[in-house]
C-alpha positions in Angstrom: -7.2 22.0 -11.8 -6.0 24.1 -8.3 -8.4 25.3 -5.3 -9.5 28.8 -5.8 -7.8 31.5 -3.8 -8.0 32.4 -0.3 -9.7 36.0 0.0 -8.7 37.9 2.8 -11.7 40.1 4.8 -9.8 42.1 7.1 -10.7 45.6 6.1 -7.7 46.5 8.6 -6.7 50.0 6.1 -7.9 51.5 2.2 -3.9 49.6 1.1 -4.7 46.4 3.2 -8.4 46.3 1.6 -7.7 47.1 -1.9 -4.7 44.9 -2.0 -6.8 41.8 -0.1 -8.5 41.1 -3.3 -8.1 37.3 -4.3 -5.0 36.6 -6.2 -5.4 34.1 -9.4 -2.4 32.8 -8.0 -0.8 29.8 -10.0 2.8 28.2 -9.3 4.4 31.3 -12.0 1.8 34.1 -10.4 4.2 36.2 -7.4 1.4 38.0 -5.0 4.2 41.1 -5.5 3.4 41.7 -8.7 -0.3 42.0 -7.7 0.9 44.5 -4.9 2.6 46.4 -7.5 -0.3 46.8 -9.7 -2.6 48.3 -7.1 -0.7 50.4 -4.9 -0.1 53.6 -7.2 -4.1 54.0 -6.9 -3.8 54.4 -3.3 -3.0 58.0 -1.3 0.1 57.9 0.0 -0.9 58.6 4.2 -2.5 55.3 3.7 0.7 54.0 1.7 3.5 53.7 4.6 0.5 52.3 7.2 -0.8 49.6 5.0 2.3 48.7 3.2 3.9 45.9 5.7 0.3 44.7 6.6 -0.6 44.4 3.2 2.9 42.3 2.3 2.6 40.1 5.2 -1.4 39.1 4.1 0.2 38.1 0.7 2.6 36.3 1.9 0.4 34.3 4.4 -2.1 34.8 0.9 0.5 32.4 -1.0 1.9 30.1 1.4 -2.0 28.6 2.7 -2.4 28.5 -1.1 0.5 26.5 -1.8 -0.2 24.0 1.4 -4.0 23.5 0.0 -2.5 22.0 -3.4 1.3 21.1 -2.7 -1.0 18.5 -0.3 1.0 15.6 -1.3 4.6 13.4 -2.4 5.5 10.2 -4.0 5.9 6.9 -2.0 8.8 5.8 -4.5 11.4 5.6 -2.8 10.1 5.2 0.5 11.7 1.9 2.3 11.3 0.1 5.4 13.4 -2.0 6.5 12.8 -6.2 7.5 14.7 -8.1 9.9 16.8 -9.5 7.9 18.5 -6.3 6.6 17.5 -5.8 3.0 15.1 -2.9 2.1 11.4 -3.1 1.0 9.2 -0.7 -0.9 6.8 1.8 1.1 4.8 0.5 -2.0 4.2 -2.5 -4.5 2.2 -3.4 -7.1 -0.5 -6.6 -6.2 -1.1 -8.4 -9.6 -3.8 -10.8 -7.5 -7.6 -10.5 -10.3 -5.3 -8.1 -12.6 -7.2 -10.2 -15.8 -4.7 -12.2 -19.1 -3.5 -10.1 -21.8 -2.9 -6.7 -19.4 -0.8 -7.4 -16.2 2.4 -7.2 -18.9 2.0 -3.5 -19.9 0.5 -3.4 -15.6 4.5 -4.4 -14.1 6.1 -3.3 -17.2 4.3 0.4 -16.9 4.7 0.4 -13.8 8.3 0.0 -13.0 8.8 3.0 -15.4 7.1 5.6 -13.5 9.0 4.5 -9.9 7.4 1.4 -7.9 10.1 -0.9 -6.7 8.4 -3.5 -6.1 6.3 -6.6 -8.0 4.1 -8.9 -5.4 3.0 -11.9 -7.4 2.1 -15.8 -6.2 1.7 -18.8 -8.2 -2.2 -19.1 -7.5 -2.7 -16.2 -9.4 -2.6 -17.6 -12.6 -0.3 -14.8 -14.4 3.2 -14.6 -13.7 4.3 -15.6 -16.9 3.4 -11.9 -17.8 4.4 -10.6 -14.9 7.7 -12.6 -16.0 7.2 -11.0 -19.6 6.8 -7.1 -17.8 9.5 -7.2 -15.8 11.8 -8.8 -18.3 10.9 -5.7 -20.3 11.3 -3.1 -18.0 15.1 -4.2 -17.3 15.5 -4.4 -20.8 14.5 -1.1 -21.0 17.3 -0.2 -18.2 16.1 -0.6 -15.1 17.9 -3.0 -13.1 16.6 -6.0 -11.1 18.7 -5.4 -8.2 16.8 -2.6 -7.7 13.6 -4.2 -7.3 11.3 -6.3 -5.2 10.0 -9.1 -6.7 8.0 -11.5 -4.3 6.2 -14.4 -4.6 4.0 -17.2 -2.8 3.8 -21.1 -2.7 0.2 -22.3 -3.2 -1.7 -24.9 -0.8 -0.3 -27.6 -3.3 3.1 -27.0 -3.1 3.2 -26.5 0.9 4.9 -30.0 1.2 7.1 -29.3 -1.9 7.8 -26.1 -1.5 11.3 -25.9 -3.7 9.4 -26.7 -6.6 6.7 -24.2 -5.6 9.8 -21.9 -6.1 10.7 -23.1 -8.8 8.2 -22.6 -10.8 7.4 -19.0 -10.7 10.9 -18.6 -11.2 10.7 -20.2 -14.9 7.5 -18.4 -15.2 9.1 -14.9 -13.6 11.5 -15.3 -15.9 14.2 -14.7 -12.6 16.7 -16.6 -11.4 15.5 -15.5 -7.2 12.8 -13.6 -6.2 13.7 -11.2 -3.0 10.7 -12.6 -0.9 9.0 -15.2 -1.1 5.8 -16.0 1.2 4.2 -19.1 2.5 0.5 -18.0 0.9 -2.3 -19.8 2.9 -1.0 -22.0 6.4 -2.6 -25.4 4.9 -2.5 -27.9 2.1 -3.8 -29.0 -0.5 -3.7 -32.9 -1.3 -1.0 -32.9 -4.0 -2.1 -35.7 -6.0 -6.2 -34.1 -6.0 -8.4 -34.0 -9.2 -6.8 -30.2 -10.0 -3.0 -28.3 -9.8 -4.2 -25.3 -7.8 -8.3 -26.1 -6.4 -8.5 -30.0 -6.0 -12.2 -30.8 -4.7 -13.3 -34.1 -3.5 -16.0 -36.0 -4.6 -18.9 -33.5 -2.6 -17.1 -30.8 -4.5 -15.7 -29.2 -1.1 -11.9 -28.3 -1.1 -9.7 -31.3 -1.6 -7.2 -30.4 2.4 -5.3 -32.6 3.9 -6.1 -31.9 7.8 -3.2 -33.6 9.3 -1.4 -31.6 7.8 1.2 -28.9 10.1 1.8 -25.9 8.5 5.4 -25.9 11.0 6.5 -28.4 8.7 5.7 -26.2 5.5 8.0 -23.4 7.3 11.1 -25.9 8.3 10.6 -26.6 3.9 10.9 -23.1 4.0 14.5 -21.9 6.0 15.9 -25.1 3.9 14.8 -22.2 0.2 17.3 -19.0 2.0 20.7 -21.2 1.2 19.6 -21.9 -2.3 19.7 -18.5 -3.1 16.7 -18.8 -5.1 15.5 -16.7 -2.4 17.0 -13.5 -0.7 13.7 -14.0 2.4 11.4 -15.5 3.2 7.7 -15.0 5.6 4.4 -16.3 5.2 0.7 -14.8 4.2 -2.6 -14.7 6.1 -1.2 -15.5 9.4 -2.9 -14.9 12.3 -2.0 -14.4 16.1 -2.9 -17.7 17.3 -0.7 -18.9 14.0 2.4 -16.6 14.1 2.4 -18.3 17.9 2.2 -21.8 17.0 5.6 -20.7 14.4 7.7 -18.7 16.3 9.1 -21.2 18.8 9.6 -23.6 16.4 11.5 -21.5 13.4 15.0 -21.0 13.0 14.3 -18.0 10.6 11.8 -14.9 11.9 9.7 -14.7 9.1 10.5 -11.7 7.3 6.8 -10.4 6.4 3.3 -11.4 7.5 1.3 -10.8 4.0 -2.4 -9.9 5.6 -5.4 -7.9 4.3 -5.2 -5.0 6.7 -7.3 -1.5 6.3 -9.0 0.7 8.2 -12.6 -1.1 8.3 -9.9 -5.0 9.1 -7.0 -3.2 11.1 -5.9 -6.5 13.1 -4.3 -4.9 15.3 -3.0 -8.0 17.4 -1.5 -9.4 14.3 0.3 -5.9 14.3 0.8 -5.2 17.2 2.8 -9.4 17.7 4.9 -8.7 14.1 6.0 -4.9 15.1 7.4 -6.7 18.8 8.8 -10.0 16.6 10.6 -7.8 13.7 7.9 -9.2 11.1 7.2 -6.3 8.6 3.2 -6.1 7.9 2.9 -5.9 3.5 -1.2 -5.4 3.2 -3.2 -6.2 0.6 -6.6 -5.0 0.3 -6.2 -1.7 0.7 -9.6 -0.3 -1.1 -11.0 -3.1 0.5 -12.6 -4.9 -2.5 -12.8 -5.0 -6.0 -15.5 -1.1 -7.0 -13.0 -0.1 -3.4 -15.8 -0.2 -0.8 -13.7 1.6 1.6 -13.7 4.7 -0.8 -17.3 5.5 1.0 -16.1 5.1 5.3 -16.9 8.2 7.0 -13.6 8.8 8.4 -12.1 8.5 5.0 -13.7 10.9 3.2 -13.8 13.4 6.1 -9.8 13.6 5.8 -10.2 13.7 2.1 -11.2 16.6 2.1 -9.6 18.0 4.5 -6.8 17.6 2.7 -7.8 17.6 -1.2 -7.0 14.1 -2.4 -9.0 11.2 -3.2 -10.1 8.2 -1.1 -7.4 6.1 -2.4 -4.8 8.9 -1.4 -5.9 8.5 2.6 -6.5 5.0 2.6 -2.5 3.8 1.3 -1.4 6.8 3.2 -2.6 4.8 6.5 -0.3 1.9 6.5 2.9 4.3 6.3 2.5 5.4 10.0 1.7 1.9 10.9 5.3 1.3 9.1 3.3 -1.2 6.4 4.3 -1.5 3.9 0.8 -1.4 0.7 -0.5 -3.4 -2.0 -2.1 -1.3 -4.7 -3.5 -2.8 -7.7 -3.8 -1.6 -10.9 -4.0 -2.3 -14.4 -5.2 1.2 -15.7 -1.7 3.7 -16.4 -3.3 7.3 -15.1 -4.3 4.8 -11.4 -0.9 3.1 -10.9 0.6 6.6 -11.0 -1.5 7.6 -9.7 -0.8 5.7 -6.6 2.3 7.2 -6.3 0.9 10.2 -4.2 0.4 10.0 -0.3 -0.4 12.3 2.2 1.0 13.5 5.3 -1.7 12.7 8.1 -1.5 14.0 10.7 -1.9 12.8 14.4 -5.5 14.0 14.3 -5.9 12.3 10.8 -4.5 9.1 12.5 -6.4 9.2 15.4 -10.0 9.3 13.5 -8.9 6.5 11.9 -8.0 4.4 15.1 -10.7 5.7 15.8 -13.2 4.7 13.8 -11.1 1.0 13.1 -11.6 0.8 17.9 -15.0 0.8 17.5 -15.7 -1.8 14.5 -14.1 -3.9 16.6 -15.5 -3.3 19.6 -19.3 -3.6 18.1 -17.4 -6.9 16.4 -17.9 -4.7 12.7 -14.8 -5.8 11.2 -14.4 -6.0 7.1 -12.6 -9.0 6.2 -12.9 -9.0 2.2 -10.9 -11.5 1.9 -11.8 -15.0 2.7 -11.6 -18.3 0.4 -13.9 -21.3 1.0 -11.1 -23.4 2.8 -12.9 -24.5 5.6 -11.0 -24.0 8.1 -10.7 -22.1 11.4 -7.2 -19.8 10.8 -7.3 -18.6 13.9 -8.6 -14.2 12.8 -11.4 -13.7 15.6 -13.5 -12.1 13.3 -13.7 -15.6 11.9 -13.5 -18.5 14.5 
């Protein structure tokens, strides 16, 4: 529902006073129709003096109304350039924690309403359904080459990266993915008691602590030549881990996918990645289940200013930062709504930066995703 009209209260003349009554604007209502209805009732001697002022005021009313209601635009076709030369969409559909039986429809619907990127992972346990959704969308006429598909090698496969990729490709029903990431920089026992989450007898994660994540990257580099992935990258890499990796990399990671939002800016990572040409892909933009970031004071203030929901502010936050953002939902209305972003002006961006800077200064950043691996990944808030 559009907001109420903006009343004008500048009694410069009888004509202006009469014409400046609130106008019930909509997309098909002209302010000049309002002018025509009321001008006849005004004495001739006042018409000339007030006519131009009245017209100008009504035009301003219409323009103000327009600026308040048309505040969003779609992110569907916005892209960024990777260091491979490929384009990556600015928005993607995340599939982590999407419940069984819901993922297929979510993926298919998202692609049909304009999404161009689907983010998945072997670890999520739902790539079969993601593949079904992809195939349904492709059968409807959407072209495979127009969709950017992401998967990740899980920690029990970081010494068997090609096998991990093959498993994902089989589930997805694809010949290749557009981007394949190292999900976390560690190795869990590939011969342990579980395919994804092996444990020791004492219940702790079965981690091979002697493994060097650089060795995983050397395997990842070999995958590009197979044609099974068009690009490779990392996920959950801190500044420290990137600085360990980059001197040994023949291929610079195209992407680093990290948790990123105003309560966890991770600016030291973002700055290093920008310097090295590594694209940031942000997950958990709303914080976590239930959207705790929706209640952050600057987010609410900016949302009220632009007349948009907090979710639009949190997704829009990443665009001026030059980052791709992943929005997770299985609800059709939310999937569609998440396509809409608002242009954050410099005042908005400064408000969010100041909020983030204060949290960092006070040691109060909020990281919502940190599995209990018992490994120091080099993040300042966890080291």
